[in-house]
C-alpha positions in Angstrom: 0.0 0.0 0.0 1.0 3.6 -0.4 1.0 6.4 2.2 1.4 9.8 0.8 3.5 12.7 2.2 0.2 14.5 2.7 -1.2 11.5 4.8 2.0 11.5 6.8 1.7 15.2 7.5 -1.9 14.8 8.7 -0.9 11.9 11.0 2.0 13.8 12.4 -0.4 16.7 13.1 -3.0 14.5 14.8 -0.3 13.1 17.1 1.7 16.2 17.6 4.9 14.7 16.2 6.3 17.8 14.6 7.4 18.5 11.0 7.8 15.4 8.8 11.2 14.7 7.4 10.7 11.3 5.7 8.2 8.4 5.4 8.9 4.9 4.1 7.2 1.5 4.3 8.7 -1.3 6.3 8.6 -4.6 4.4 7.0 -7.6 5.9 3.9 -8.4 8.0 1.1 -10.7 7.0 -1.8 -8.4 7.3 -1.0 -4.9 8.7 1.4 -2.3 7.3 4.1 -0.4 9.1 5.8 2.8 8.1 8.9 4.4 9.4 8.2 8.1 10.0 11.0 10.6 10.9 10.0 14.0 12.2 11.7 16.9 14.0 10.6 15.2 17.3 12.1 11.8 16.6 11.6 8.5 14.8 8.1 6.8 15.0 6.3 3.8 13.6 2.9 4.2 12.0 0.9 1.0 12.1 -1.9 0.8 9.5 -4.6 -1.7 10.3 -4.8 -3.8 7.1 -8.3 -5.2 7.6 -11.8 -3.8 7.9 -12.6 -2.4 11.4 -15.4 -4.4 13.2 -16.3 -5.3 16.8 -13.9 -8.2 16.8 -11.0 -6.1 15.6 -11.9 -3.3 18.1 -11.8 -5.8 20.9 -8.4 -7.1 19.8 -7.0 -3.6 19.5 -8.3 -2.5 22.9 -6.8 -5.6 24.4 -3.5 -4.8 22.7 -3.5 -1.2 23.9 -4.4 -2.2 27.4 -1.6 -4.8 27.5 1.1 -2.4 26.2 0.1 0.5 28.5 0.1 -2.0 31.4 3.6 -3.1 30.6 4.8 0.4 30.2 3.4 1.4 33.7 5.0 -1.7 35.2 8.4 -0.6 33.7 8.8 -3.7 31.6 12.4 -4.6 31.1 12.2 -4.8 27.3 11.3 -2.1 24.7 7.7 -2.3 23.5 5.5 -0.3 21.1 3.8 2.0 23.6 0.9 3.6 21.8 0.8 7.4 21.6 -2.6 9.2 22.1 -3.7 11.7 19.4 -5.0 15.2 20.0 -8.4 13.7 21.0 -6.9 11.6 23.7 -7.3 8.3 21.9 -4.9 5.9 20.3 -6.6 5.1 17.0 -7.0 7.7 14.2 -8.8 7.3 10.8 -6.9 8.7 7.9 -8.7 8.4 4.6 -10.0 4.8 4.6 -7.3 3.6 7.0 -7.1 3.3 10.8 -3.6 4.1 12.2 -1.9 4.1 15.5 1.6 5.4 16.4 4.5 4.5 18.7 8.0 5.7 19.1 10.5 3.5 17.3 12.4 1.0 19.4 16.1 0.6 19.1 17.4 -2.8 18.1 18.2 -5.1 15.2 16.6 -8.1 13.5 18.4 -11.4 13.3 18.4 -14.0 10.5 19.0 -17.2 12.5 18.9 -18.6 16.0 22.0 -19.9 17.8 22.1 -21.2 21.4 22.9 -17.8 22.9 20.2 -16.1 20.9 17.6 -18.7 21.7 18.4 -18.5 25.4 17.7 -14.8 25.3 14.4 -15.3 23.4 13.1 -17.8 25.9 14.2 -15.6 28.8 12.2 -12.7 27.2 9.1 -14.8 26.8 9.3 -16.1 30.4 9.9 -12.6 31.7 6.9 -11.3 29.7 4.6 -14.0 31.2 5.7 -13.0 34.7 4.9 -9.4 34.1 1.4 -10.0 32.8 0.3 -12.9 35.0 -2.2 -10.7 36.9 -3.5 -8.8 33.9 -6.8 -9.9 32.3 -8.0 -8.8 28.9 -11.4 -9.2 27.2 -10.0 -11.0 24.1 -10.1 -14.5 25.6 -9.9 -17.8 23.7 -11.1 -20.9 25.5 -9.2 -23.9 24.3 -12.2 -26.3 24.6 -14.0 -28.3 22.0 -12.5 -28.7 18.6 -15.9 -29.7 17.0 -16.2 -26.6 14.8 -12.6 -27.0 13.6 -13.2 -30.7 12.9 -16.2 -29.8 10.6 -13.9 -27.5 8.6 -11.5 -30.3 8.1 -14.3 -32.6 6.8 -15.2 -29.9 4.3 -11.5 -29.5 3.3 -11.3 -33.3 2.7 -14.0 -33.0 0.0 -12.1 -30.3 -2.0 -11.4 -31.1 -5.6 -7.8 -30.5 -6.3 -7.3 -27.4 -8.5 -3.8 -26.1 -7.5 -0.6 -27.0 -5.7 -2.1 -25.8 -2.4 -5.0 -28.2 -2.7 -2.7 -31.1 -3.6 -0.5 -30.5 -0.5 -3.5 -30.2 1.8 -5.2 -33.3 0.5 -2.0 -35.4 0.7 -1.7 -34.6 4.4 -5.2 -33.9 5.7 -5.7 -37.4 7.1 -2.6 -36.9 9.2 -4.3 -34.0 10.9 -7.8 -35.5 11.1 -6.4 -38.5 13.0 -5.0 -36.1 15.6 -8.4 -34.8 16.7 -9.1 -38.0 18.7 -5.8 -37.6 20.7 -6.9 -34.2 22.1 -10.7 -34.4 22.7 -10.4 -35.2 26.4 -7.6 -32.9 27.3 -8.2 -29.7 29.4 -5.6 -27.1 28.2 -7.0 -24.2 30.1 -4.5 -23.7 32.9 -2.3 -20.8 33.9 -3.8 -18.3 31.5 -2.2 -15.0 30.7 -2.4 -12.4 27.8 -0.2 -14.4 25.5 1.7 -12.8 22.6 1.2 -15.7 20.2 3.7 -14.5 17.6 6.9 -14.6 19.7 9.7 -15.3 17.2 12.7 -13.5 15.7 10.8 -11.4 13.2 8.9 -9.8 16.2 12.0 -9.3 18.4 14.7 -6.7 18.4 18.3 -7.6 19.4 21.6 -6.2 20.4 24.7 -8.5 20.6 22.4 -11.5 20.3 20.3 -10.5 23.2 16.6 -9.5 23.0 16.1 -5.8 23.9 12.7 -5.2 22.3 9.4 -7.0 21.6 7.0 -5.9 19.0 3.8 -6.9 17.1 1.4 -7.7 19.9 -1.6 -7.7 17.6 -2.4 -11.4 18.1 -2.5 -11.2 21.9 -5.4 -13.0 23.6 -6.1 -14.5 27.0 -5.0 -18.2 27.0 -2.7 -20.7 28.6 0.9 -19.5 28.6 2.0 -22.9 27.2 0.3 -22.0 24.0 3.0 -19.2 23.6 5.7 -21.8 24.4 4.3 -24.3 21.9 4.2 -21.6 19.3 7.7 -20.5 20.0 9.0 -24.1 19.8 7.3 -24.4 16.4 8.7 -21.0 15.2 12.3 -21.9 16.2 12.1 -25.3 14.6 14.2 -26.0 11.5 14.2 -29.1 9.4 16.8 -31.5 10.7 16.7 -30.2 14.3 16.8 -32.7 17.2 13.2 -32.0 18.0 12.9 -33.2 21.6 16.3 -31.8 22.6 15.1 -28.5 21.3 11.9 -28.7 23.3 13.7 -29.7 26.5 16.2 -26.9 26.0 13.4 -24.3 25.7 11.4 -25.6 28.6 14.5 -25.7 30.9 15.6 -22.2 30.0 12.0 -20.9 30.6 12.1 -22.6 34.0 15.1 -20.6 35.1 12.9 -17.5 35.0 9.3 -18.7 35.4 8.8 -22.2 36.7 6.4 -24.5 34.7 4.3 -27.1 36.5 4.6 -30.8 35.7 1.1 -30.6 34.2 2.2 -27.8 31.8 5.2 -29.8 30.7 3.1 -32.8 30.0 0.8 -30.7 27.8 3.5 -29.2 25.5 3.3 -31.9 22.8 -0.5 -32.1 22.8 -0.6 -28.3 22.7 1.7 -28.4 19.6 -0.7 -30.9 18.0 -3.6 -28.6 18.8 -1.9 -25.5 17.5 -0.9 -27.3 14.3 -4.5 -28.3 13.7 -5.5 -24.6 14.0 -2.7 -23.3 11.8 -3.0 -25.9 9.1 -6.7 -25.0 8.5 -5.9 -21.3 8.8 -3.1 -21.4 6.3 -5.1 -23.4 3.8 -8.2 -21.2 4.0 -6.2 -17.9 4.0 -7.6 -17.2 0.5 -5.4 -14.2 -0.2 -5.6 -12.7 3.3 -1.9 -13.3 3.8 0.2 -10.8 1.9 2.8 -13.6 1.3 0.4 -14.9 -1.4 0.0 -18.5 -2.5 3.7 -19.4 -2.4 3.9 -18.2 1.2 0.8 -20.2 2.1 2.3 -23.3 0.7 5.6 -22.8 2.6 3.5 -22.3 5.9 1.6 -25.5 5.2 4.8 -27.5 4.6 6.3 -26.1 7.8 3.2 -27.1 9.8 3.2 -30.6 8.3 6.8 -31.1 9.1 6.4 -30.0 12.7 3.2 -32.1 13.1 5.0 -35.2 11.9 7.8 -34.5 14.4 5.3 -34.3 17.3 3.5 -37.5 16.2 6.9 -39.2 16.2 7.2 -39.0 20.0 
């Protein structure tokens, strides 16, 4: 998408950011768009909401803003995107057909790969984040109960007539996922709930000397068991050829150094990975152009989820 200099000037005026020096898009992101804005008062990030505003989206945004302001007030030990209020005293502003919010840019760098030192720092950051938010409740709650609705979606997917490579890949592997539903139907996952990040990986973390110094992109936050964050992190740090169980144990042990897991939580990690894979496989397949990565990106995500699912089922 394009954001004109005129738009940038209007946004800067709304948030009292001073005279605009430059504006450029930041590549990446599956749904929303980010712009780097430099003004006479500093460097800011403009976050453009890339989907239609509705009650669900409003609830998510309000939960995100509540979480970020809470962390800021608690003097959270990592940099975060603290939302700035506009001249009307609210965070969200409508510019043309877009909704935008603004935060001061956080120092730090992205990394390309995980090594042991980096992964230790990532796990420590997640464990620390969970400690800070353990007493915070937000409205955007997801109960990890019945999978009946998701199961029905899988039955519909199974009847798809193959028309493209995405269909072929899905149909070749769908039975692997359908068979996993029976393994999960009697498990209660709803323990030790917190506002989870649910996208905690290197693309949403900022580093200095291989240590995490900033956490961004809280848009997927919702109230759920903290082990869902851990399961998602395990999946996001997995690379083909990894010693899978060794990687899981390393992550859990590093987490324990900061924020102790119960034996019940540890026992639920593999089932939670299966559950998360069931959710994500359907989501990636039915994305239908919602993801900016397009069809090739969707296929890559499906292959990644299949690979991790097979690893989990192997233990």
